[in-house]
Structures are given as structure tokens and as C-alpha cells.
VOBA-1610 file (N, C-alpha, C; in pm, whole numbers, padded with zeros to 5 digits, always signed):
BEGIN
Met+01989-02266+06877Met+01856-02310+06920Met+01756-02304+06805Arg+01782-02225+06699Arg+01691-02215+06587Arg+01668-02350+06522Arg+01776-02430+06511Arg+01764-02561+06451Arg+01674-02650+06537Ser+01682-02633+06668Ser+01599-02711+06759Ser+01452-02673+06745Val+01424-02544+06724Val+01287-02499+06704Val+01230-02563+06580Lys+01305-02563+06472Lys+01261-02623+06346Lys+01238-02773+06364Glu+01329-02836+06439Glu+01316-02980+06464Glu+01190-03008+06546Ser+01162-02923+06643Ser+01047-02945+06731Ser+00915-02940+06655Leu+00911-02868+06544Leu+00789-02852+06467Leu+00772-02958+06359Thr+00876-03038+06336Thr+00869-03140+06231Thr+00856-03281+06287Leu+00895-03302+06412Leu+00888-03435+06470Leu+00747-03467+06522Glu+00714-03595+06527Glu+00592-03641+06591Glu+00632-03712+06720Tyr+00556-03692+06826Tyr+00597-03742+06957Tyr+00499-03846+07010Asn+00553-03940+07089Asn+00470-04040+07155Asn+00545-04091+07278Met+00478-04173+07359Met+00535-04220+07486Met+00661-04303+07467Ser+00678-04366+07351Ser+00796-04449+07327Ser+00924-04366+07324Met+00910-04234+07304Met+01026-04145+07297Met+01068-04095+07436Tyr+00985-04122+07537Tyr+01013-04072+07671Tyr+01107-04166+07745Lys+01212-04109+07804Lys+01308-04188+07882Lys+01321-04129+08021Lys+01326-04217+08121Lys+01346-04171+08259Lys+01489-04122+08275Lys+01506-04012+08347Lys+01638-03955+08370Lys+01652-03920+08518Pro+01682-04019+08603Pro+01686-03997+08748Pro+01788-03892+08792Leu+01905-03888+08729Leu+02005-03787+08765Leu+01956-03648+08729Tyr+01893-03637+08614Tyr+01835-03508+08573Tyr+01730-03465+08674Ala+01642-03557+08713Ala+01534-03524+08806Ala+01589-03474+08940Phe+01694-03541+08989Phe+01754-03502+09118Phe+01815-03363+09112Phe+01902-03341+09015Phe+01970-03211+09006Phe+01875-03099+08963Asn+01775-03132+08886Asn+01678-03030+08846Asn+01596-02983+08966Arg+01558-03078+09053Arg+01482-03041+09174Arg+01569-02959+09269Leu+01694-02997+09283Leu+01787-02922+09367Leu+01803-02780+09313Phe+01815-02769+09183Phe+01827-02639+09117Phe+01701-02556+09142Asp+01584-02620+09132Asp+01457-02550+09155Asp+01450-02491+09296Ile+01486-02571+09395Ile+01477-02527+09534Ile+01570-02409+09560Val+01695-02423+09517Val+01795-02319+09543Val+01758-02190+09470Leu+01727-02201+09342Leu+01699-02081+09263Leu+01571-02011+09307Ser+01467-02087+09340Ser+01341-02024+09383Ser+01358-01954+09517Leu+01433-02014+09608Leu+01459-01951+09739Leu+01538-01822+09723Val+01644-01827+09644Val+01727-01709+09621Val+01645-01598+09555Ala+01565-01635+09456Ala+01484-01538+09383Ala+01378-01475+09473Leu+01313-01554+09558Leu+01211-01502+09648Leu+01270-01401+09746Ile+01389-01428+09794Ile+01456-01335+09886Ile+01502-01210+09811Ala+01565-01231+09696Ala+01622-01120+09619Ala+01514-01024+09567Phe+01397-01078+09533Phe+01292-00995+09473Phe+01178-00964+09571Ser+01203-00981+09700Ser+01099-00953+09799Ser+01053-00807+09791Trp+01148-00715+09764Trp+01113-00573+09751Trp+01022-00549+09631Leu+01045-00625+09522Leu+00964-00611+09402Leu+00824-00666+09426Phe+00816-00776+09499Phe+00687-00832+09536Phe+00603-00727+09609Leu+00665-00656+09702Leu+00595-00555+09782Leu+00544-00441+09694Ile+00630-00392+09604Ile+00591-00281+09515Ile+00474-00322+09426Ile+00483-00441+09366Ile+00376-00488+09277Ile+00247-00509+09355Ala+00257-00566+09474Ala+00139-00590+09557Ala+00066-00460+09589Ile+00142-00356+09622Ile+00082-00227+09651Ile+00016-00169+09526Ala+00084-00179+09411Ala+00031-00126+09285Ala-00099-00195+09247Val-00105-00326+09263Val-00226-00402+09229Val-00341-00363+09321Lys-00309-00352+09450Lys-00412-00327+09551Lys-00474-00188+09539Val-00393-00085+09514Val-00443+00052+09515Val-00508+00094+09382Thr-00488+00015+09277Thr-00541+00056+09146Thr-00668-00019+09104Ser-00703-00125+09175Ser-00826-00198+09143Ser-00873-00280+09262Lys-01003-00301+09270Lys-01059-00377+09380Lys-01035-00526+09361Gly-01006-00592+09473Gly-00985-00736+09468Gly-00856-00777+09535Pro-00831-00908+09543Pro-00709-00957+09608Pro-00584-00926+09527Val-00470-00927+09593Val-00342-00903+09524Val-00304-01024+09440Phe-00322-01141+09497Phe-00284-01265+09427Phe-00405-01336+09370Tyr-00378-01413+09267Tyr-00484-01487+09199Tyr-00437-01631+09182Gly-00520-01724+09227Gly-00487-01865+09211Gly-00581-01931+09112His-00526-01988+09007His-00610-02049+08904His-00574-02196+08891Glu-00675-02281+08887Glu-00651-02426+08881Glu-00597-02466+08744Arg-00484-02533+08746Arg-00421-02581+08623Arg-00381-02728+08639Val-00348-02790+08528Val-00305-02929+08528Val-00155-02937+08556Gly-00116-03032+08641Gly+00024-03049+08675Gly+00075-03187+08639Lys+00182-03228+08704Lys+00243-03359+08677Lys+00143-03470+08705Asn+00144-03571+08619Asn+00055-03687+08628Asn-00092-03648+08622Gly-00121-03531+08567Gly-00259-03489+08550Gly-00326-03433+08673Lys-00251-03422+08784Lys-00309-03367+08907Lys-00320-03215+08896Thr-00431-03161+08944Thr-00452-03017+08937Thr-00394-02946+09061Phe-00358-02820+09043Phe-00307-02738+09152Phe-00335-02592+09120Lys-00320-02505+09219Lys-00344-02362+09202Lys-00215-02292+09160Val-00216-02233+09041Val-00102-02153+08994Val-00116-02012+09052Phe-00011-01965+09118Phe-00015-01833+09179Phe+00031-01725+09080Lys-00045-01616+09076Lys-00008-01500+08994Lys-00050-01373+09066Phe+00011-01262+09028Phe-00044-01134+09069Phe-00170-01112+08987Arg-00275-01062+09049Arg-00400-01040+08977Arg-00381-00930+08873Thr-00420-00959+08750Thr-00406-00863+08641Thr-00540-00823+08580Met-00648-00881+08630Met-00780-00852+08574Met-00873-00792+08678Val-00976-00723+08631Val-01080-00674+08720Val-01165-00792+08764Ile-01230-00779+08878Ile-01320-00884+08925Ile-01453-00870+08852Asp-01484-00966+08768Asp-01606-00961+08687Asp-01658-01103+08670Asn-01770-01132+08734Asn-01824-01268+08733Asn-01923-01293+08620Arg-01937-01198+08530Arg-02028-01218+08419Arg-01975-01325+08323Pro-02063-01391+08249Pro-02018-01488+08148Pro-01932-01418+08043Leu-01838-01492+07985Leu-01750-01435+07883Leu-01829-01377+07765Glu-01943-01437+07736Glu-02024-01391+07624Glu-02072-01246+07644Glu-02079-01203+07770Glu-02125-01067+07800Glu-02009-00967+07806Ile-01888-01017+07807Ile-01770-00930+07823Ile-01693-00915+07693Leu-01674-01025+07622Leu-01592-01025+07501Leu-01676-01008+07376Thr-01614-00953+07272Thr-01680-00943+07143Thr-01683-01083+07080Pro-01766-01106+06978Pro-01769-01237+06912Pro-01631-01278+06860Glu-01554-01181+06807Glu-01420-01210+06756Glu-01326-01252+06870Gln-01335-01181+06984Gln-01251-01213+07098Gln-01289-01348+07157Leu-01418-01377+07159Leu-01466-01505+07211Leu-01416-01620+07125Glu-01416-01599+06995Glu-01365-01700+06903Glu-01215-01722+06927Glu-01140-01613+06951Glu-00997-01622+06978Glu-00972-01699+07107Trp-01055-01675+07209Trp-01040-01745+07337Trp-01061-01895+07321His-01166-01933+07248His-01194-02075+07229His-01087-02143+07144Arg-01020-02065+07057Arg-00917-02121+06970Arg-00780-02127+07037Asp-00741-02017+07106Asp-00605-02006+07159Asp-00596-01997+07310Phe-00711-01990+07380Phe-00716-01977+07525Phe-00648-01850+07574Lys-00649-01748+07492Lys-00601-01614+07528Lys-00669-01514+07436Val-00671-01387+07479Val-00741-01284+07403Val-00651-01163+07386Thr-00636-01115+07264Thr-00562-00993+07237Thr-00644-00874+07285Asp-00580-00783+07358Asp-00648-00664+07411Asp-00771-00702+07494Asp-00751-00795+07586Asp-00860-00841+07673Asp-00910-00723+07757Pro-01041-00688+07749Pro-01094-00573+07822Pro-01094-00590+07973Arg-01075-00712+08020Arg-01075-00737+08165Arg-00941-00703+08231Val-00836-00687+08151Val-00703-00662+08205Val-00691-00516+08251Thr-00639-00496+08373Thr-00622-00362+08428Thr-00500-00294+08368Lys-00485-00164+08393Lys-00368-00090+08342Lys-00239-00146+08401Val-00241-00170+08530Val-00123-00231+08595Val-00104-00372+08542Gly-00215-00443+08521Gly-00208-00580+08470Gly-00142-00589+08334Lys-00167-00490+08248Lys-00104-00489+08116Lys+00047-00481+08127Ile+00094-00398+08220Ile+00239-00385+08241Ile+00297-00515+08295Leu+00227-00573+08393Leu+00275-00698+08454Leu+00281-00811+08352Arg+00181-00818+08266Arg+00179-00924+08165Arg+00286-00902+08059Lys+00302-00778+08017Lys+00401-00747+07914Lys+00542-00779+07961Thr+00567-00760+08089Thr+00701-00785+08146Thr+00710-00923+08212Ser+00597-00998+08212Ser+00588-01131+08274Ser+00605-01126+08426Leu+00597-01008+08487Leu+00611-00996+08632Leu+00492-01053+08706Asp+00379-01069+08638Asp+00261-01127+08703Asp+00287-01272+08744Glu+00389-01336+08684Glu+00416-01476+08709Glu+00518-01500+08821Leu+00570-01393+08879Leu+00669-01408+08987Leu+00621-01496+09103Pro+00493-01486+09145Pro+00448-01571+09256Pro+00458-01721+09229Gln+00478-01759+09103Gln+00494-01900+09072Gln+00624-01957+09128Leu+00711-01869+09176Leu+00830-01916+09248Leu+00789-01997+09371Leu+00673-01963+09430Leu+00621-02040+09543Leu+00576-02178+09498Asn+00511-02185+09381Asn+00472-02316+09326Asn+00594-02404+09304Ile+00704-02341+09261Ile+00828-02415+09236Ile+00887-02465+09368Leu+00890-02379+09468Leu+00944-02416+09598Leu+00862-02530+09660Phe+00730-02527+09640Phe+00642-02630+09695Phe+00647-02760+09616Gly+00717-02760+09502Gly+00731-02882+09423Gly+00621-02907+09323Gln+00532-02808+09302Gln+00423-02824+09205Gln+00467-02790+09064Met+00570-02707+09053Met+00623-02665+08924Met+00775-02674+08926Ser+00833-02649+08811Ser+00978-02644+08798Ser+01015-02510+08733Ile+01143-02473+08740Ile+01185-02351+08671Ile+01161-02367+08521Val+01199-02482+08468Val+01181-02510+08325Val+01088-02629+08306Gly+00989-02612+08222Gly+00892-02718+08193Gly+00789-02664+08095Trp+00685-02741+08072Trp+00577-02691+07986Trp+00493-02593+08067Arg+00439-02492+08002Arg+00360-02392+08073Arg+00229-02451+08123Pro+00189-02420+08246Pro+00066-02476+08303Pro-00056-02449+08213Ile-00142-02548+08201Ile-00256-02536+08112Ile-00386-02573+08183Leu-00498-02534+08122Leu-00631-02570+08170Leu-00663-02714+08130Gln-00761-02773+08199Gln-00799-02911+08167Gln-00844-02923+08022Glu-00921-02824+07973Glu-00967-02832+07835Glu-00853-02820+07734Glu-00743-02755+07775Glu-00626-02749+07689Glu-00557-02885+07682Leu-00553-02954+07796Leu-00489-03086+07800Leu-00558-03180+07703Asp-00689-03166+07689Asp-00765-03251+07596Asp-00715-03236+07453Met-00659-03118+07420Met-00610-03093+07285Met-00484-03173+07253Tyr-00418-03227+07358Tyr-00298-03307+07337Tyr-00332-03451+07301Gly-00459-03488+07317Gly-00502-03621+07279Gly-00424-03730+07352Glu-00375-03829+07276Glu-00301-03940+07335Glu-00166-03898+07390Asn-00120-03777+07355Asn+00008-03727+07408Asn-00006-03654+07541Ala-00127-03648+07595Ala-00148-03583+07725Ala-00067-03652+07834Lys-00061-03785+07828Lys+00015-03860+07928Lys+00164-03830+07916Leu+00213-03814+07792Leu+00353-03781+07771Leu+00385-03644+07829Leu+00300-03546+07803Leu+00322-03410+07855Leu+00330-03409+08006Thr+00238-03478+08072Thr+00229-03471+08219Thr+00325-03566+08291Lys+00416-03627+08217Lys+00521-03705+08284Lys+00617-03612+08357Gln+00620-03484+08318Gln+00706-03385+08382Gln+00621-03273+08443Lys+00683-03195+08530Lys+00612-03083+08591Lys+00603-02966+08493Pro+00498-02886+08505Pro+00494-02761+08428Pro+00601-02667+08481Gly+00634-02563+08404Gly+00743-02475+08445Gly+00711-02327+08437Leu+00793-02249+08504Leu+00783-02103+08497Leu+00813-02055+08356Thr+00906-02124+08292Thr+00934-02102+08150Thr+00959-02239+08088Gly+00981-02241+07958Gly+01002-02369+07893Gly+01042-02348+07747Phe+01048-02458+07672Phe+01094-02447+07535Phe+01000-02360+07452Trp+00869-02385+07463Trp+00774-02303+07388Trp+00772-02159+07438Ala+00770-02142+07571Ala+00761-02008+07629Ala+00879-01921+07590Ser+00995-01982+07571Ser+01115-01904+07540Ser+01141-01891+07390His+01073-01972+07308His+01100-01970+07164His+00978-01945+07077Gly+00862-01929+07137Gly+00745-01907+07053Gly+00640-01821+07120Arg+00587-01874+07230Arg+00484-01809+07309Arg+00369-01759+07222Ser+00333-01632+07230Ser+00214-01581+07161Ser+00233-01571+07010Asn+00355-01595+06960Asn+00382-01583+06817Asn+00364-01716+06742Thr+00308-01817+06809Thr+00288-01947+06746Thr+00141-01987+06752Thr+00103-02080+06666Thr-00031-02137+06674Thr-00035-02237+06788Tyr-00155-02279+06828Tyr-00162-02374+06939Tyr-00107-02510+06900Ser-00127-02550+06776Ser-00073-02679+06731Ser+00080-02678+06734Glu+00140-02563+06701Glu+00286-02550+06710Glu+00330-02551+06855Arg+00252-02488+06940Arg+00284-02489+07083Arg+00288-02632+07137Ile+00189-02714+07100Ile+00183-02852+07146Ile+00311-02927+07111Lys+00356-02913+06987Lys+00478-02982+06943Lys+00600-02932+07020Met+00608-02802+07043Met+00724-02746+07113Met+00726-02787+07259Glu+00609-02796+07322Glu+00603-02839+07462Glu+00646-02985+07475Leu+00598-03068+07383Leu+00634-03210+07386Leu+00782-03230+07358Tyr+00837-03148+07269Tyr+00980-03152+07240Tyr+01060-03126+07369Gly+01015-03027+07446Gly+01084-02994+07571Gly+01082-03108+07670Val+00972-03183+07674Val+00961-03297+07765Val+01054-03409+07723Val+01053-03441+07594Val+01133-03552+07542Val+01283-03522+07545Lys+01322-03401+07508Lys+01463-03365+07494Lys+01526-03307+07620Arg+01452-03297+07730Arg+01496-03227+07850Arg+01637-03266+07895Asn+01717-03168+07929Asn+01848-03189+07991Asn+01890-03057+08055Leu+01987-03061+08143Leu+02024-02943+08220Leu+02084-02833+08133Ile+02161-02872+08032Ile+02220-02772+07943Ile+02111-02697+07867Met+02012-02771+07817Met+01903-02707+07747Met+01825-02616+07841Asn+01808-02658+07966Asn+01738-02576+08063Asn+01807-02442+08086Ile+01938-02446+08097Ile+02015-02323+08116Ile+01999-02230+07997Arg+02002-02288+07876Arg+01983-02208+07755Arg+01844-02145+07752Ile+01744-02223+07794Ile+01606-02173+07797Ile+01592-02057+07894Ile+01656-02068+08011Ile+01650-01961+08111Ile+01711-01833+08056Phe+01826-01843+07992Phe+01890-01724+07935Phe+01806-01669+07820His+01751-01758+07738His+01669-01715+07625His+01545-01642+07677Thr+01487-01694+07785Thr+01370-01632+07846Thr+01405-01495+07901Phe+01519-01485+07970Phe+01561-01359+08030Phe+01574-01249+07925Phe+01642-01280+07816Phe+01660-01179+07712Phe+01530-01153+07635Gly+01444-01256+07628Gly+01315-01238+07564Gly+01226-01143+07642Val+01230-01155+07776Val+01153-01066+07863Val+01204-00922+07849Leu+01336-00906+07842Leu+01393-00773+07826Leu+01347-00708+07696Lys+01334-00793+07591Lys+01290-00742+07461Lys+01138-00741+07450Arg+01070-00800+07552Arg+00924-00809+07555Arg+00870-00887+07437Asn+00931-01001+07412Asn+00890-01085+07298Asn+00775-01177+07337Gly+00667-01174+07261Gly+00563-01275+07271Gly+00467-01265+07387Ala+00485-01174+07482Ala+00394-01167+07596Ala+00273-01083+07562Lys+00156-01127+07620Lys+00031-01052+07599Lys-00042-01040+07731
//
């Protein structure tokens, strides 16, 4: 996969590189339904433990729904376990100038002061994203795809925004499993587009395994 990572960062992408793959779409959706159902049942006990931990350690709801861009540019609510304190103040009043600059550049903040103690653990282990199995079951996301983004992030893709949104966002994906927080945003864009153009079931299986071992090693999560 290392060669593929290098390739993803050197190629330029456009709509002419996108090909419809009806068989892939059918089997990928079938895979999504089966795997999300099995996972929801198998990890129901973990959902309960995390829900209790979130609820008793900070005020606010257990789950958090944030509007993100999906397939064909349609927005939807991404489900997560809440990892932040409830604070409605403007970011300028919460973050330092350096952190604010990082947010505007990368849409994430290192050592974000809003993240709770339980939230830090959930983010580091990626367990905060487990509720996205419901998004997958509902057909808003896929197991493998580009990671859901904000509308202002989609603008950074420029003319390639349409190419990106030809597919559903995913619980994991090429960038999430091979770069994540260890890449610049421009590198992330290329890796996400590579995943859309090169998508196939074999690559998806490799991404899932790569993600699994990456989570165990706690690579790239913040």
C-alpha cells in the first residue's frame, strides 16, 4: 500500500478519471448493511458503557449530530459520541490565536480545550465514531469512503468537489487509514480523491484491516 500512498500524492485528479462501477456499488452496499448490522449488535454492550461514561462525566447529551456534506453534496447529520463540553461561546473566546489559526488551516485543533477527559480517550481510540454505524445502515455513509467534511472544507476541493461527492463518505477510507492527522490538508485532498477514483472491493478490505491495526497502534488520531 506504500506505493499507492506515493501514487496518490503525485497524481492530479478530475472527473474524466471517474468511472461508474455498478457491480461495486451493489456489493459494497450489501457489505455495508451486513457489516453495520453485525457490528451494532456485537458492540451494543460497548455502546452502553460509553454512553454511561459520557453522561456521568459531563453535562449534555450522549450523542452529537453534526451537519456534514454527503453524496452529491447533500448534507446529513453525522452521529458521534459527544467528546466536548457544551460551550456556545465563539471560538475566538475559547481558543488561543495559535489554535484558532490551526483550526482555520486544518479544521482540527491539537489539545483542544473543549475536549473532555472521556472524549480524549474516545478520540484517541476512534470509539467516538461508532455511532456512524447507524449512518451506514441508513445509507448516508459507507464503511469505506472519504471522511465526512464541513461545507467550508468542500470548497477547498474546488472543481474536484463534484468528483469527491460522486461517492458516499465513509467510516474509514484511504486517507483515514494511511495519513489522517499526519498529513497536510492538501495531501488529504489528493488521498481522498485517489480513494474515489481507484475504489474497488479488494482495496476496501485492505483499508479496513489497515484501519483496524492503525487504531490498535493509535496512529494519527487526535
